[in-house]
C-alpha positions in Angstrom: 102.1 0.0 -38.5 103.1 -3.3 -38.9 103.2 -5.5 -35.5 106.6 -4.9 -34.8 106.6 -1.4 -35.2 103.8 -1.5 -32.8 105.6 -3.1 -30.1 108.4 -0.5 -30.4 106.0 2.0 -30.1 104.5 0.9 -27.2 108.0 0.1 -25.5 108.8 4.0 -26.5 105.8 5.1 -24.4 106.6 2.9 -21.4 109.8 4.2 -21.7 108.5 7.9 -21.3 106.2 6.8 -18.4 109.1 5.5 -16.8 111.3 8.1 -16.7 108.6 10.4 -16.0 108.3 8.1 -12.8 111.7 8.1 -12.3 112.0 11.6 -12.7 109.5 12.4 -9.7 111.0 10.2 -7.5 114.2 11.8 -7.9 113.2 15.6 -6.4 114.4 16.7 -3.8 111.6 18.3 -2.2 108.2 17.2 -1.5 106.7 20.3 -3.3 108.9 20.0 -6.3 106.7 18.6 -9.6 106.9 17.3 -12.6 104.3 18.4 -15.7 103.8 15.8 -18.0 103.6 16.8 -22.3 103.9 20.3 -21.4 106.9 22.1 -22.7 108.4 18.8 -23.6 107.8 15.3 -23.0 108.7 16.1 -19.0 108.7 19.1 -17.5 110.9 18.9 -13.8 110.0 21.8 -11.5 111.9 22.6 -8.7 111.9 25.6 -6.2 115.0 27.0 -8.1 114.5 26.2 -12.4 112.5 24.5 -15.1 113.6 21.5 -17.0 112.0 20.3 -20.4 113.3 17.3 -21.1 112.6 15.4 -24.7 113.0 11.6 -24.5 113.6 9.3 -26.9 114.3 5.6 -27.1 115.3 4.0 -30.2 117.0 0.5 -29.1 116.9 -0.6 -33.0 118.9 2.7 -34.3 121.8 4.0 -34.6 122.1 7.4 -33.6 122.6 10.3 -36.0 121.7 14.2 -35.4 118.9 13.9 -38.0 117.3 11.9 -34.8 116.9 14.8 -32.4 117.5 17.7 -34.7 113.8 18.9 -34.5 113.7 18.3 -30.8 116.5 20.8 -30.6 115.3 23.3 -33.4 111.9 23.3 -31.3 113.6 24.1 -27.9 115.8 26.8 -29.7 112.6 28.1 -30.6 111.3 28.5 -27.1 114.4 29.8 -26.0 114.2 32.7 -28.7 110.8 33.2 -27.3 112.0 32.9 -23.5 114.8 35.9 -24.7 112.1 37.8 -25.7 109.7 37.4 -22.3 106.7 35.7 -23.8 107.8 32.3 -22.6 109.7 31.5 -18.9 113.3 30.3 -19.1 113.8 26.7 -18.6 116.6 24.5 -18.7 116.6 21.7 -21.8 117.5 18.3 -21.6 117.5 15.3 -24.3 117.9 11.8 -23.3 117.8 9.2 -25.7 118.9 5.3 -26.2 120.2 4.0 -29.1 121.2 0.8 -30.5 125.2 2.2 -31.6 126.5 5.7 -32.7 126.6 7.4 -29.6 130.4 8.6 -30.2 129.2 10.5 -32.9 128.9 13.5 -30.0 131.9 12.7 -28.1 133.4 15.9 -29.1 130.9 18.0 -27.5 128.6 20.3 -29.0 129.7 24.1 -29.3 127.8 26.9 -31.3 129.3 25.7 -34.9 128.1 22.3 -34.2 125.0 23.3 -33.3 124.0 25.5 -35.8 126.0 23.1 -38.7 124.2 19.8 -37.6 121.1 20.9 -35.7 119.9 24.3 -36.9 120.4 24.1 -40.8 118.3 21.9 -42.6 116.8 21.6 -46.2 113.4 21.9 -47.5 111.6 21.7 -50.8 115.8 21.9 -52.1 116.1 25.0 -50.1 118.2 25.4 -47.5 117.3 26.8 -44.2 118.9 28.3 -41.2 116.7 28.2 -38.4 119.0 30.5 -36.2 119.2 33.3 -38.6 115.1 33.0 -39.0 115.1 33.5 -35.4 117.9 36.0 -35.5 120.0 34.9 -32.7 123.6 35.9 -32.1 126.1 33.3 -31.4 126.1 34.7 -28.1 122.6 33.8 -27.4 123.3 30.4 -29.2 126.2 29.8 -26.4 123.6 30.8 -23.7 121.2 28.0 -25.0 124.0 25.6 -25.3 124.8 26.4 -21.7 120.6 25.7 -20.9 121.0 22.4 -22.8 121.8 18.9 -21.7 122.4 16.2 -24.5 122.4 12.6 -22.9 122.5 9.8 -25.8 123.7 6.9 -23.5 120.5 6.6 -21.3 119.7 3.6 -19.7 118.0 0.6 -21.6 114.5 -0.5 -21.7 114.5 -3.2 -19.0 117.5 -1.4 -16.9 115.7 2.0 -16.8 112.4 -0.1 -15.4 114.5 -1.9 -13.1 115.7 1.2 -11.3 112.5 2.9 -11.4 111.1 -0.2 -9.3 114.1 -0.1 -6.7 113.3 3.6 -6.4 109.5 3.0 -5.3 111.0 0.5 -2.9 113.1 2.8 -1.2 110.6 5.5 -1.3 107.3 3.7 -0.1 109.1 0.4 1.5 107.7 -3.2 0.9 109.2 -5.8 -1.2 110.1 -5.5 -4.8 106.7 -7.4 -5.7 105.2 -4.7 -3.7 107.1 -2.1 -5.5 105.6 -3.3 -8.8 102.6 -4.6 -8.3 101.4 -2.1 -6.0 103.4 0.9 -6.9 104.4 0.9 -10.2 101.3 -0.5 -11.3 99.8 2.8 -9.7 102.4 4.8 -10.9 101.9 3.8 -14.5 98.0 4.7 -14.5 99.0 8.2 -13.0 101.1 9.2 -15.1 99.2 8.0 -18.3 96.0 9.6 -17.1 98.1 13.2 -16.4 99.4 12.9 -19.9 95.8 13.2 -21.6 94.7 15.8 -19.7 93.6 19.0 -22.0 94.8 21.6 -19.5 98.6 21.9 -19.0 98.0 22.9 -15.1 96.2 19.8 -14.9 98.8 17.6 -16.4 101.3 18.5 -13.5 101.8 16.7 -10.1 104.3 17.3 -7.0 105.9 14.8 -5.5 104.0 14.4 -2.5 100.7 14.2 -4.1 102.4 11.6 -6.7 103.5 9.3 -3.7 99.9 9.3 -2.0 98.5 8.7 -5.2 100.3 5.6 -5.7 100.5 4.2 -2.1 97.4 1.8 -1.9 96.9 -1.5 -0.8 94.7 -2.6 -3.7 96.8 -4.7 -7.1 94.6 -2.7 -9.5 94.0 -4.5 -13.1 95.8 -1.6 -15.5 95.2 -1.9 -18.8 99.2 -0.5 -19.5 100.3 -2.5 -16.8 99.0 -5.7 -17.8 100.1 -4.8 -21.4 103.7 -4.6 -20.5 103.8 -7.9 -18.1 101.5 -9.7 -20.9 98.0 -10.8 -19.3 99.2 -14.7 -18.7 102.5 -13.7 -16.8 100.7 -11.0 -14.6 98.3 -13.7 -13.4 100.9 -16.2 -13.1 103.1 -13.7 -10.9 99.8 -12.7 -8.7 99.3 -16.7 -8.1 103.3 -17.2 -7.3 102.9 -14.4 -4.7 100.2 -15.3 -2.9 98.6 -19.0 -3.9 101.4 -21.1 -4.1 102.0 -22.6 -1.2 103.9 -26.7 -0.7 102.2 -27.2 2.5 98.7 -25.5 2.7 98.7 -24.7 6.3 95.2 -24.6 8.3 94.7 -20.8 8.0 90.7 -19.8 8.1 90.8 -18.4 4.0 88.1 -16.1 2.7 87.8 -15.9 -0.8 85.7 -12.3 -2.0 84.9 -12.9 -5.8 82.7 -10.0 -8.0 80.9 -11.5 -11.1 79.4 -9.6 -13.9 75.8 -10.0 -14.0 76.1 -9.4 -17.8 78.7 -12.3 -18.5 77.2 -14.3 -15.6 77.3 -18.2 -15.8 76.5 -20.4 -13.2 78.5 -22.7 -14.3 81.7 -20.6 -14.2 80.9 -20.1 -10.4 80.4 -23.5 -9.5 83.7 -24.5 -11.4 85.5 -22.1 -8.9 83.5 -23.3 -5.7 85.0 -26.6 -6.7 88.5 -25.3 -7.6 88.6 -23.3 -4.3 87.7 -26.6 -2.3 89.8 -28.8 -4.2 93.0 -26.6 -3.8 92.5 -24.4 -0.4 90.8 -27.4 1.9 92.5 -30.4 3.6 89.6 -32.8 4.5 91.2 -36.4 4.6 90.3 -38.9 7.2 93.8 -38.3 8.4 94.2 -34.6 8.5 94.6 -33.7 12.2 93.4 -30.3 11.8 90.9 -30.3 8.8 89.7 -27.0 6.8 87.9 -25.6 4.0 87.6 -22.0 2.6 84.8 -19.4 2.9 83.6 -17.8 -0.2 81.4 -14.7 -0.7 79.9 -13.9 -4.4 79.4 -10.1 -4.8 76.8 -9.6 -7.6 74.6 -12.3 -7.8 71.0 -12.2 -6.5 69.9 -13.9 -3.3 67.6 -16.1 -5.5 70.8 -17.3 -7.7 73.0 -18.0 -5.1 69.9 -20.1 -3.5 69.9 -22.2 -6.5 73.7 -22.6 -6.8 73.8 -24.0 -3.0 70.9 -26.2 -3.7 72.5 -27.6 -7.1 76.0 -28.2 -5.3 74.2 -30.2 -2.8 72.2 -32.2 -4.9 75.5 -33.2 -6.9 76.8 -34.2 -3.6 79.3 -31.1 -2.6 78.2 -30.2 0.6 78.0 -26.4 1.2 76.9 -24.6 4.6 75.9 -21.0 5.0 75.3 -20.4 8.4 71.5 -20.7 9.0 70.8 -24.0 10.5 67.1 -24.3 9.3 64.7 -22.1 7.6 64.3 -18.8 8.9 67.0 -19.4 11.4 69.4 -16.2 11.7 72.9 -16.3 10.6 75.2 -18.1 13.6 78.8 -17.3 13.2 79.2 -20.7 15.5 77.6 -22.5 12.7 79.5 -21.1 10.2 82.8 -21.7 12.0 82.2 -25.4 12.4 85.1 -27.3 11.6 84.6 -29.3 8.0 85.6 -32.6 8.5 85.6 -36.1 6.4 82.7 -37.1 8.1 80.5 -34.1 7.9 81.3 -33.5 4.4 81.6 -29.9 4.1 83.4 -28.4 1.3 82.9 -24.9 1.3 81.4 -22.5 3.7 78.9 -19.9 2.2 78.8 -16.2 3.5 75.7 -14.7 2.0 76.1 -11.2 3.0 79.0 -8.6 3.6 77.5 -8.6 7.3 78.1 -12.3 7.6 81.7 -12.0 6.3 82.9 -9.5 8.8 80.9 -10.9 11.5 82.7 -14.4 11.3 86.0 -12.7 10.3 85.7 -10.9 13.7 84.6 -14.2 15.6 87.8 -16.5 13.8 90.6 -16.6 16.8 92.8 -18.5 14.1 95.4 -17.2 11.4 92.8 -15.3 8.7 93.7 -14.1 5.2 91.0 -12.3 3.0 91.4 -12.4 -0.6 88.8 -9.8 -2.2 88.5 -10.1 -6.1 87.2 -7.2 -7.5 86.0 -6.1 -11.1 85.3 -2.1 -10.3 86.0 -0.8 -6.8 86.6 -2.6 -4.0 83.2 -3.5 -2.0 84.7 -4.5 1.2 87.1 -2.8 4.0 88.5 -4.9 6.7 91.8 -3.0 8.0 92.8 -4.6 11.1 96.2 -5.5 11.7 95.7 -9.2 12.8 94.0 -10.0 9.5 95.9 -9.8 6.2 93.2 -8.4 3.1 94.3 -8.7 0.3 92.6 -6.5 -2.7 93.2 -7.6 -6.0 91.3 -6.5 -9.6 90.8 -8.5 -12.3 89.2 -8.2 -15.9 86.5 -11.1 -15.4 85.8 -13.9 -13.2 88.3 -16.4 -15.4 90.9 -14.7 -14.3 90.3 -15.4 -10.6 90.8 -19.2 -11.4 94.0 -18.4 -13.7 95.5 -16.7 -9.9 94.4 -19.4 -7.6 
């Protein structure tokens, strides 16, 4: 597969995923459901009927009847089995986007058109008639057409995506950013996970279940979402949303970062300490309300953290950690002392999650927690007065790109 065809194939997957998300959002009842890759690409189940939908995205291809012929033959076969009682009765839908050629279906589809263009085919120079092989009468084919809807003027890729994001915003509230980075990101993961389940019963989800699964407060590092955005654009969007302030206000900012012990390098973490202090501290002699950030590092040993603090201190980069002398217990009064140009404090290190919670509780100024996690979230703090932003990243270097 060439790079270009691979991109087109991936866009086709995303188009189907987006249609699946949009389909479940449009369901009327919370107990109505969709089923992924069952009878067709998407089965939409309501209290009164099931609609099996085949989805095609050919943005660079002219529409020809042959493009949907196999899908219609498959639907007609299913229809025959439903007449025999071996398969349930369903409605059928084909949705497709094409570069051109849509006028070829402007006259509609009657029984003769169906037989000529969709059910007659040649194999090994022999002409076959699918409807005759299935022993379907014209009256039965007419019934099939009454169950069939064909839309070959479906939305363009980006247009459908924007409609999905807006629908998520309407369903769950918040900003367009939240709709895309929280809800759409999670929705993509839910649909993708459903699509690879072995059992058809495991590939079904109700509207109520779907909304509950995607309504989370953490920005997850979903490979499909990042593939769609591009990693550089993904990290840049997070930086723009959370870490771009022209005049940095004197808030108490708690940065919580996680490191992977298998790939950990002290120099990388030290660089992050310097970056945080440089970007999120104001310590000049003229600053009326000086401040510096707090940092907690998840995934390093106590010994390694001690060596890092010692190394920073020896290099003239002064950290404090709430312990005033050897053997002293942690003191939130000590860690929350004001960092100034005069005392040289550049960053405040919180050694444990308990230290984080104690300090956040003790501070009365505006507080923000930025938790970067590699796997699951490792800290919960859900008090309304404190903004707690949780962002899953792939590696430590991603954090530097975001902040």
